[in-house]
Backbone atoms as SQL, in Angstrom:
CREATE TABLE atoms (id INTEGER PRIMARY KEY, chain TEXT, resi INTEGER, resn TEXT, atom TEXT, x REAL, y REAL, z REAL);
INSERT INTO atoms VALUES
  (1, 'A', 1, 'MET', 'N', 122.551, 88.395, 95.823),
  (2, 'A', 1, 'MET', 'CA', 121.077, 89.149, 95.775),
  (3, 'A', 1, 'MET', 'C', 121.393, 90.336, 95.702),
  (4, 'A', 2, 'ARG', 'N', 120.513, 91.265, 95.303),
  (5, 'A', 2, 'ARG', 'CA', 120.563, 92.689, 95.400),
  (6, 'A', 2, 'ARG', 'C', 119.517, 93.227, 97.003),
  (7, 'A', 3, 'LEU', 'N', 120.417, 94.165, 97.586),
  (8, 'A', 3, 'LEU', 'CA', 120.018, 94.658, 98.672),
  (9, 'A', 3, 'LEU', 'C', 118.676, 94.989, 98.870),
  (10, 'A', 4, 'GLU', 'N', 118.058, 95.775, 97.551),
  (11, 'A', 4, 'GLU', 'CA', 116.842, 96.406, 97.590),
  (12, 'A', 4, 'GLU', 'C', 115.913, 95.175, 97.645),
  (13, 'A', 5, 'LYS', 'N', 115.823, 94.056, 97.048),
  (14, 'A', 5, 'LYS', 'CA', 115.601, 92.536, 97.207),
  (15, 'A', 5, 'LYS', 'C', 115.435, 92.022, 99.006),
  (16, 'A', 6, 'VAL', 'N', 116.629, 92.187, 99.303),
  (17, 'A', 6, 'VAL', 'CA', 116.793, 91.452, 100.357),
  (18, 'A', 6, 'VAL', 'C', 115.860, 92.245, 101.638),
  (19, 'A', 7, 'ILE', 'N', 115.836, 93.805, 101.355),
  (20, 'A', 7, 'ILE', 'CA', 114.962, 94.533, 102.393),
  (21, 'A', 7, 'ILE', 'C', 113.653, 94.446, 102.656),
  (22, 'A', 8, 'ALA', 'N', 113.288, 94.246, 100.904),
  (23, 'A', 8, 'ALA', 'CA', 111.836, 93.822, 100.973),
  (24, 'A', 8, 'ALA', 'C', 111.332, 92.677, 101.448),
  (25, 'A', 9, 'GLN', 'N', 112.313, 91.678, 101.483),
  (26, 'A', 9, 'GLN', 'CA', 111.822, 90.329, 101.903),
  (27, 'A', 9, 'GLN', 'C', 111.989, 90.442, 103.527),
  (28, 'A', 10, 'ALA', 'N', 112.976, 91.134, 103.872),
  (29, 'A', 10, 'ALA', 'CA', 113.322, 91.307, 105.412),
  (30, 'A', 10, 'ALA', 'C', 111.510, 92.203, 106.142),
  (31, 'A', 11, 'LEU', 'N', 111.382, 93.360, 104.786),
  (32, 'A', 11, 'LEU', 'CA', 110.136, 93.665, 105.570),
  (33, 'A', 11, 'LEU', 'C', 108.516, 93.037, 105.609),
  (34, 'A', 12, 'GLU', 'N', 109.022, 92.076, 104.641),
  (35, 'A', 12, 'GLU', 'CA', 107.764, 91.475, 104.488),
  (36, 'A', 12, 'GLU', 'C', 107.460, 90.540, 105.779),
  (37, 'A', 13, 'LYS', 'N', 108.883, 89.852, 106.292),
  (38, 'A', 13, 'LYS', 'CA', 109.212, 89.109, 107.558),
  (39, 'A', 13, 'LYS', 'C', 108.411, 89.841, 108.782),
  (40, 'A', 14, 'VAL', 'N', 108.404, 91.266, 108.639),
  (41, 'A', 14, 'VAL', 'CA', 108.002, 91.872, 110.069),
  (42, 'A', 14, 'VAL', 'C', 106.588, 92.483, 109.783),
  (43, 'A', 15, 'GLY', 'N', 105.964, 92.171, 108.434),
  (44, 'A', 15, 'GLY', 'CA', 104.672, 92.746, 108.545),
  (45, 'A', 15, 'GLY', 'C', 104.751, 94.499, 107.919),
  (46, 'A', 16, 'PHE', 'N', 106.062, 94.505, 107.017),
  (47, 'A', 16, 'PHE', 'CA', 105.979, 95.999, 106.382),
  (48, 'A', 16, 'PHE', 'C', 106.396, 96.878, 107.381),
  (49, 'A', 17, 'ASP', 'N', 106.751, 96.521, 108.777),
  (50, 'A', 17, 'ASP', 'CA', 106.886, 97.409, 109.693),
  (51, 'A', 17, 'ASP', 'C', 108.080, 98.066, 109.965),
  (52, 'A', 18, 'ARG', 'N', 108.636, 99.282, 109.049),
  (53, 'A', 18, 'ARG', 'CA', 110.071, 99.635, 108.628),
  (54, 'A', 18, 'ARG', 'C', 110.840, 99.783, 110.343),
  (55, 'A', 19, 'TYR', 'N', 109.864, 100.445, 111.129),
  (56, 'A', 19, 'TYR', 'CA', 110.461, 100.816, 112.746),
  (57, 'A', 19, 'TYR', 'C', 110.728, 99.391, 113.420),
  (58, 'A', 20, 'LEU', 'N', 110.081, 98.878, 113.114),
  (59, 'A', 20, 'LEU', 'CA', 110.340, 97.285, 113.625),
  (60, 'A', 20, 'LEU', 'C', 111.928, 96.559, 112.800),
  (61, 'A', 21, 'LEU', 'N', 111.525, 96.795, 112.157),
  (62, 'A', 21, 'LEU', 'CA', 112.907, 96.252, 111.079),
  (63, 'A', 21, 'LEU', 'C', 114.138, 96.840, 111.737),
  (64, 'A', 22, 'ALA', 'N', 114.237, 97.860, 111.300),
  (65, 'A', 22, 'ALA', 'CA', 115.014, 99.026, 111.898),
  (66, 'A', 22, 'ALA', 'C', 115.555, 98.848, 113.145),
  (67, 'A', 23, 'SER', 'N', 114.739, 98.471, 114.340),
  (68, 'A', 23, 'SER', 'CA', 114.970, 98.370, 115.491),
  (69, 'A', 23, 'SER', 'C', 115.673, 97.138, 115.492),
  (70, 'A', 24, 'ALA', 'N', 115.049, 95.761, 114.757),
  (71, 'A', 24, 'ALA', 'CA', 115.341, 94.558, 114.981),
  (72, 'A', 24, 'ALA', 'C', 116.701, 94.511, 114.158),
  (73, 'A', 25, 'VAL', 'N', 117.276, 95.012, 113.073),
  (74, 'A', 25, 'VAL', 'CA', 118.681, 95.274, 112.126),
  (75, 'A', 25, 'VAL', 'C', 119.753, 95.721, 113.381),
  (76, 'A', 26, 'GLY', 'N', 119.219, 97.167, 114.015),
  (77, 'A', 26, 'GLY', 'CA', 120.333, 97.431, 114.875),
  (78, 'A', 26, 'GLY', 'C', 120.616, 96.758, 116.210),
  (79, 'A', 27, 'LYS', 'N', 119.862, 95.830, 116.827),
  (80, 'A', 27, 'LYS', 'CA', 119.751, 94.993, 117.722),
  (81, 'A', 27, 'LYS', 'C', 120.787, 93.735, 117.142),
  (82, 'A', 28, 'ARG', 'N', 120.977, 93.375, 116.233),
  (83, 'A', 28, 'ARG', 'CA', 121.586, 92.455, 115.648),
  (84, 'A', 28, 'ARG', 'C', 122.701, 92.679, 115.517),
  (85, 'A', 29, 'ALA', 'N', 122.776, 93.868, 114.778),
  (86, 'A', 29, 'ALA', 'CA', 124.130, 94.442, 113.911),
  (87, 'A', 29, 'ALA', 'C', 124.983, 94.590, 115.474),
  (88, 'A', 30, 'GLN', 'N', 124.495, 94.952, 116.595),
  (89, 'A', 30, 'GLN', 'CA', 125.107, 94.972, 117.970),
  (90, 'A', 30, 'GLN', 'C', 125.467, 94.019, 118.129),
  (91, 'A', 31, 'GLU', 'N', 124.789, 92.836, 118.348),
  (92, 'A', 31, 'GLU', 'CA', 125.357, 91.389, 118.482),
  (93, 'A', 31, 'GLU', 'C', 126.291, 91.090, 117.975),
  (94, 'A', 32, 'LEU', 'N', 126.573, 91.318, 116.516),
  (95, 'A', 32, 'LEU', 'CA', 127.342, 90.819, 115.376),
  (96, 'A', 32, 'LEU', 'C', 128.442, 91.237, 115.577),
  (97, 'A', 33, 'SER', 'N', 128.482, 92.654, 116.052),
  (98, 'A', 33, 'SER', 'CA', 130.021, 93.596, 116.263),
  (99, 'A', 33, 'SER', 'C', 130.706, 92.907, 117.690),
  (100, 'A', 34, 'ARG', 'N', 129.792, 92.343, 118.476),
  (101, 'A', 34, 'ARG', 'CA', 130.122, 92.210, 119.668),
  (102, 'A', 34, 'ARG', 'C', 130.430, 90.552, 119.743),
  (103, 'A', 35, 'GLY', 'N', 130.787, 89.817, 118.640),
  (104, 'A', 35, 'GLY', 'CA', 131.564, 88.390, 118.482),
  (105, 'A', 35, 'GLY', 'C', 130.503, 87.361, 118.168),
  (106, 'A', 36, 'SER', 'N', 128.953, 87.669, 117.759),
  (107, 'A', 36, 'SER', 'CA', 127.904, 87.107, 117.657),
  (108, 'A', 36, 'SER', 'C', 128.510, 86.514, 116.000),
  (109, 'A', 37, 'GLU', 'N', 128.071, 85.085, 115.816),
  (110, 'A', 37, 'GLU', 'CA', 128.470, 84.388, 114.684),
  (111, 'A', 37, 'GLU', 'C', 127.053, 84.641, 113.781),
  (112, 'A', 38, 'PRO', 'N', 127.502, 85.293, 112.502),
  (113, 'A', 38, 'PRO', 'CA', 126.370, 84.887, 111.719),
  (114, 'A', 38, 'PRO', 'C', 125.887, 83.949, 111.099),
  (115, 'A', 39, 'LEU', 'N', 124.267, 84.128, 111.125),
  (116, 'A', 39, 'LEU', 'CA', 123.538, 82.611, 110.807),
  (117, 'A', 39, 'LEU', 'C', 123.726, 82.745, 109.012),
  (118, 'A', 40, 'VAL', 'N', 124.240, 83.327, 108.499),
  (119, 'A', 40, 'VAL', 'CA', 123.805, 83.306, 107.265),
  (120, 'A', 40, 'VAL', 'C', 125.623, 83.313, 106.835),
  (121, 'A', 41, 'LYS', 'N', 125.594, 82.953, 105.666),
  (122, 'A', 41, 'LYS', 'CA', 127.066, 83.066, 105.129),
  (123, 'A', 41, 'LYS', 'C', 127.240, 84.078, 103.967),
  (124, 'A', 42, 'LEU', 'N', 127.951, 84.790, 104.866),
  (125, 'A', 42, 'LEU', 'CA', 128.646, 86.432, 103.883),
  (126, 'A', 42, 'LEU', 'C', 130.117, 86.562, 104.703),
  (127, 'A', 43, 'ASP', 'N', 130.727, 87.230, 103.665),
  (128, 'A', 43, 'ASP', 'CA', 132.043, 87.624, 104.383),
  (129, 'A', 43, 'ASP', 'C', 131.989, 88.464, 104.754),
  (130, 'A', 44, 'LYS', 'N', 132.247, 88.443, 106.233),
  (131, 'A', 44, 'LYS', 'CA', 132.097, 89.054, 107.195),
  (132, 'A', 44, 'LYS', 'C', 133.135, 90.396, 107.123),
  (133, 'A', 45, 'LYS', 'N', 134.437, 90.359, 106.252),
  (134, 'A', 45, 'LYS', 'CA', 135.320, 91.265, 106.040),
  (135, 'A', 45, 'LYS', 'C', 134.679, 92.180, 104.851),
  (136, 'A', 46, 'ASN', 'N', 134.026, 91.752, 103.800),
  (137, 'A', 46, 'ASN', 'CA', 132.946, 92.857, 102.939),
  (138, 'A', 46, 'ASN', 'C', 131.855, 93.042, 103.480),
  (139, 'A', 47, 'ALA', 'N', 131.432, 92.466, 103.900),
  (140, 'A', 47, 'ALA', 'CA', 130.104, 92.886, 104.831),
  (141, 'A', 47, 'ALA', 'C', 129.798, 93.673, 105.688),
  (142, 'A', 48, 'LYS', 'N', 128.767, 94.554, 106.029),
  (143, 'A', 48, 'LYS', 'CA', 128.634, 95.328, 106.957),
  (144, 'A', 48, 'LYS', 'C', 127.505, 94.477, 107.971),
  (145, 'A', 49, 'TYR', 'N', 127.816, 94.478, 109.010),
  (146, 'A', 49, 'TYR', 'CA', 126.761, 93.933, 110.034),
  (147, 'A', 49, 'TYR', 'C', 125.187, 94.336, 110.291),
  (148, 'A', 50, 'ALA', 'N', 124.765, 95.553, 109.639),
  (149, 'A', 50, 'ALA', 'CA', 123.568, 95.618, 109.508),
  (150, 'A', 50, 'ALA', 'C', 123.206, 94.652, 108.084),
  (151, 'A', 51, 'ASP', 'N', 123.832, 94.997, 107.059),
  (152, 'A', 51, 'ASP', 'CA', 123.528, 93.889, 105.823),
  (153, 'A', 51, 'ASP', 'C', 123.451, 92.389, 106.326),
  (154, 'A', 52, 'ILE', 'N', 124.185, 91.750, 107.216),
  (155, 'A', 52, 'ILE', 'CA', 124.232, 90.715, 107.627),
  (156, 'A', 52, 'ILE', 'C', 123.195, 90.428, 108.449),
  (157, 'A', 53, 'ALA', 'N', 122.971, 91.439, 109.239),
  (158, 'A', 53, 'ALA', 'CA', 121.152, 91.143, 109.641),
  (159, 'A', 53, 'ALA', 'C', 120.338, 91.025, 109.188),
  (160, 'A', 54, 'LEU', 'N', 120.314, 92.152, 107.979),
  (161, 'A', 54, 'LEU', 'CA', 119.051, 92.025, 107.134),
  (162, 'A', 54, 'LEU', 'C', 118.728, 90.764, 106.747),
  (163, 'A', 55, 'TYR', 'N', 120.160, 90.154, 106.188),
  (164, 'A', 55, 'TYR', 'CA', 119.702, 88.866, 105.221),
  (165, 'A', 55, 'TYR', 'C', 119.368, 88.073, 106.233),
  (166, 'A', 56, 'GLU', 'N', 119.981, 87.595, 107.740),
  (167, 'A', 56, 'GLU', 'CA', 119.351, 86.633, 108.451),
  (168, 'A', 56, 'GLU', 'C', 118.048, 86.990, 108.567),
  (169, 'A', 57, 'ILE', 'N', 117.100, 87.914, 108.977),
  (170, 'A', 57, 'ILE', 'CA', 116.170, 88.320, 108.637),
  (171, 'A', 57, 'ILE', 'C', 115.115, 87.670, 107.393),
  (172, 'A', 58, 'ALA', 'N', 115.672, 88.262, 106.331),
  (173, 'A', 58, 'ALA', 'CA', 114.894, 88.091, 104.871),
  (174, 'A', 58, 'ALA', 'C', 115.020, 86.411, 104.995),
  (175, 'A', 59, 'GLN', 'N', 116.274, 85.870, 105.374),
  (176, 'A', 59, 'GLN', 'CA', 115.956, 84.388, 104.970),
  (177, 'A', 59, 'GLN', 'C', 115.118, 83.739, 106.614),
  (178, 'A', 60, 'GLY', 'N', 114.706, 84.454, 107.389),
  (179, 'A', 60, 'GLY', 'CA', 114.110, 83.927, 108.344),
  (180, 'A', 60, 'GLY', 'C', 114.882, 83.295, 109.403),
  (181, 'A', 61, 'LYS', 'N', 116.171, 82.895, 109.590),
  (182, 'A', 61, 'LYS', 'CA', 117.051, 82.845, 110.611),
  (183, 'A', 61, 'LYS', 'C', 116.845, 83.632, 111.649),
  (184, 'A', 62, 'ILE', 'N', 116.407, 84.805, 111.778),
  (185, 'A', 62, 'ILE', 'CA', 115.962, 85.814, 112.966),
  (186, 'A', 62, 'ILE', 'C', 114.751, 85.762, 112.858),
  (187, 'A', 63, 'VAL', 'N', 113.654, 85.577, 113.760),
  (188, 'A', 63, 'VAL', 'CA', 112.634, 86.097, 114.004),
  (189, 'A', 63, 'VAL', 'C', 111.958, 87.340, 114.714),
  (190, 'A', 64, 'VAL', 'N', 111.226, 87.996, 114.250),
  (191, 'A', 64, 'VAL', 'CA', 111.403, 89.360, 114.874),
  (192, 'A', 64, 'VAL', 'C', 109.973, 89.475, 115.407),
  (193, 'A', 65, 'SER', 'N', 109.734, 89.662, 116.741),
  (194, 'A', 65, 'SER', 'CA', 108.501, 89.923, 116.916),
  (195, 'A', 65, 'SER', 'C', 108.417, 90.981, 118.040),
  (196, 'A', 66, 'ILE', 'N', 107.378, 91.338, 118.507),
  (197, 'A', 66, 'ILE', 'CA', 106.476, 92.471, 119.291),
  (198, 'A', 66, 'ILE', 'C', 106.695, 91.929, 120.962),
  (199, 'A', 67, 'GLU', 'N', 107.392, 92.315, 121.784),
  (200, 'A', 67, 'GLU', 'CA', 107.120, 92.051, 123.091),
  (201, 'A', 67, 'GLU', 'C', 106.344, 92.937, 123.578),
  (202, 'A', 68, 'GLY', 'N', 105.398, 92.629, 124.596),
  (203, 'A', 68, 'GLY', 'CA', 104.703, 93.732, 125.353),
  (204, 'A', 68, 'GLY', 'C', 104.281, 93.651, 126.485);
């Protein structure tokens, strides 16, 4: 799947809030870099952590919410 389509799906999951998506991707990418297992099947050697996080959000494996 093209990355543009994945980004569009991920944006839809977070109510088209780009800041919220960027924040969630950054946090999840950091978790992945520290050893968390990906929730989607992508080649960890070829995919960047941010790409994995985007796929997870787009597929609904990670739910992003605003805590207040």
